[in-house]
C-alpha positions, 0 to 999 in steps of 0.5 A: 722407794718402799711400796708401803709408807710406815707412819707412827706418833711421837711416843715411839720415841724414835731417835730422829735420825733412826726415823729418817734412816728407815723412812718413818714418818712421825706425827707428833703429839702436843706437850703443854707446860708453863702455859706454852704448847710444843710439838713433841720432838719438833719444837721440844727435844728430850733435853730441853724437856728435862731441863725445863722440868727441873725449873718449874713446879707446874706438871706438864700435860700431853695431848694427841694429834688432831686428825688433820695432822694425820691426814696431812701426812697420809695424803703426802705419802699416798702420793708416792706409795701404794699403802700406808701402815700406820702403828700407834700407842695403845688406845688405853694410853692416849687417843692418838689411835682414834685421830689416826683412824679418823684421818683414815676414813677422811681419806677413803681408808682402804689403802691406810692400815692403822694398827694398835701396838698395844704398847708406848715408847720402846716396844712401840719403836721396836714394832715400827722398826720391824715394819720399816724393815719389812717395807724396805724389803719390798713387803705389801701391807699384809706382810708388814702387818703379819710380822709386826703382829708376830713380833708383838706377840712376844715383845715384853716391856719392863721399866722402873720409875723413880716415882709414881707421881707422874703417872698418877697425875697424868692418869696413866697409872692404871693397875699400878695405882695399887703401889701408891702409898708404899714407903719412899724407898720402894722402886716399882718395877712396871710393865706394859701388858694389854695396852696398859701400865701394870705393877710387877713388884717392888724393890728397894734400891736403884741398883736392884731395879737395874738388876731386876730389869736385866733379869726380866729381859733376859728371860725373854730369850728363847736361845737366839738372842734378843732385839732390844730397845732401851729407853730412858728419862734423863737416865743415860747412865742406867740405860748404858749399864743395862745395855752393857750387861744385856750386850752378851744376848743382844742381837739388836740394841737401840738406846733413846731417850724418852720424849717429852710425850712420855716423859710427862707420864714416866717422869725423869729417872725412868729406865726401861727395856723392850725385848723380843726374840731375835729369831722372830724378825731380826733387825741388827740395828746398833745405835746409842750404846757407847761401849767398846764392844758395841757393833 
């Protein structure tokens, strides 16, 4: 048993089997659709969510976990761990981290360390996997936080959306709002920087968008390869194509669907990649890549 428990929220979009294998506790957000509420990834899977989205004209919303959800998780984990490291979606994108901090204060938070990932989804998953790997090697909270912070400094996230409408409706569009009103053929390339969505550029075709994501991910490589997390919203062929092109520089590769909470704001058709230089913290995890050359 690790001395330190690792906690995140469902915006990390971690595959359930990957979270379980790495002993990561995931606290779910709530997704509201067609008058019903669902716990993200518990009551509603990504596949179910995107099927429902096709059949409805209403727009989904998401809400942060209540502090009590974190409190319950922390108390349970502290019963057999020395400390908890809790890593969450950027507070500029969600109030989830505030709920985690409130819960830590309720308990007496000296054994609970709540960290702003400055990201969401794919890069958040990468940071959580780094934390879990260090915890499994016997690292204490200070060592885990040091590793996560070092990786966070080099971590980059780039993604392409089919439409900006979901980001606009959900209020998460940030500086990318400058792209609204562009001609319909434009495919926006976006990034997450300083905890919020920012525009990078516009391309005219889906293939060019994928090509640009490949170029941007490769630009992170320092010569020792990359640790990669690729995410998609009902766009697995695009994610696999991205993985296929990046496998030559990949030292770790995870493909995961964007869950309902993130998909609520990103929208169907979104595909993206988080990357950091593998020498910073090697992971060696391979999952979701179906090419014959996968590890």
